[in-house]
C-alpha positions, 0 to 999 in steps of 0.5 A: 500500500506504500506504493499507492496514492489517492489517484491510484485508488480513484482509478480502481474505484472508477473502473469498479463502479462503472464496470467499463473503461469508458465509464471510468474515463467519463467519471474521471473526466479523462479520455479512454486512452488515459484511463487505460494507461493509468490502470495498466500502470497501477496493475504493473506497479502492484504486479497484480491483476485488478480486473478481468477484461471480459466482453461485457466489461471489466470485472474486479478480481479479488484484489480489485474488489479489495482496492475498490472497497478501500477507495470507497471508504476513503473517498468521502473524507478525501472529497471533504478535505479537498472542498475545505481546502479549496474554500480557503483559496483566495487566488483567482487561479485554478479550475472551475468545473461547471455542470449544465444542461445541453440547452443552457450551454447552447443558448445561454452560456457561450457569451457569458463564459467567453466574457468570464474567460477574457476577464480571468485568464488565470481561471480555466473553466471545464464544462460538462454538459449533461441532463443528469445533475452531477454531484457537487459533494463528490467534486464531480463539479464545482458549480451547477447551472440547472433548470429545476423547481427543487435543488438539494437543500445543502447546496447554496446559490440563487435563482437567475430568473424564470424560464418560460416555455411555448409551442413553436413551429417552423416559419412558413411550414406548410400544414403547421400553424403560423399564428397564436393558437389555443393550446387545446387546438394545437394538441388536438389537430397538429403534428408534434415532435415529442420527448421519448416515452422512457423520459419519465424523469423529464417533466417536459416528457411527462407533460407531453405524455399527459397532453399530446395524443400519441396519434399526433406524435411524428417523432420523439427526441431526448433533449431540447437541442434535438427538438430545435433541430427537428422543429427547423425541418417543419415536421411538426410543432414542439415545446421550447424554452423561450431563451432558446427560440429567441435565437432561432429566427426560423421558428415562431411561437404559436401558443401563449406561455405554458404556465405549468412548465415555467421553471426557475434557473439556478446557479449553485455550488457546495457550501464549502466552496462558496468562499473560494475566490474563483468560485465566487467570481464565477458564480457572480460574473457568469450568473449575472450575465446569464440572468441578463440574457434570460431577461433579454430573451423574454 
């Protein structure tokens, strides 16, 4: 064990929990080649096979199970120490890891991030686009920008505004409404681009499941970016956040705002990180810029 450090344990734990090298690479925020090299080096240093490479994935050997078990026990304490030390960092240097959804990255964040990078050349920002909420407690991210009615109670942050949603159609598309239409009529008569049936954790998918007749659905997608792409084709109508549609001149709103879909936009961090200078600067600067863009989009 004297030849090991925490990075070694982190590699073994990531592979054991993911069951694959690709999954471990994503968890470690490295590429596949780097993850493989680190695992091979660890096994060579220990002169022990930690995982059996099988067609279905990586299966821990007895030694691998032991190493993963030790890493799993140590991880919360290491993460806690890292957060507490970062909370005392007063320098405007280092890395800020941001987790956010695909649609906010595509439409709200590019300019605020560019302005922040220009103002703080000593800070490197890493963006992880995901529909899942990465764990700030485990340092998977430092800051989260999320559309949600509920956020973990132990995280700290603020709302940047309310995001409204409307139904949109391609401008000039034959067979699609081209003016404001009652929502009931759109649901009954128009072809729709909907979200996937399995996306029950997605409140927009649930809304469509409850309101859009299956016979009216022409295609299903899993994220708003794909919704935008399909709406541009004129195949059908669909729901978008107003801030996204404001940047799509080919699309026009054909409904009033759907009140039950209005959602707060949050910027959040872990309490142990809120006094870290670079986190403070990011939350304030990028948060303010995003709030302005959200307000401008209507």
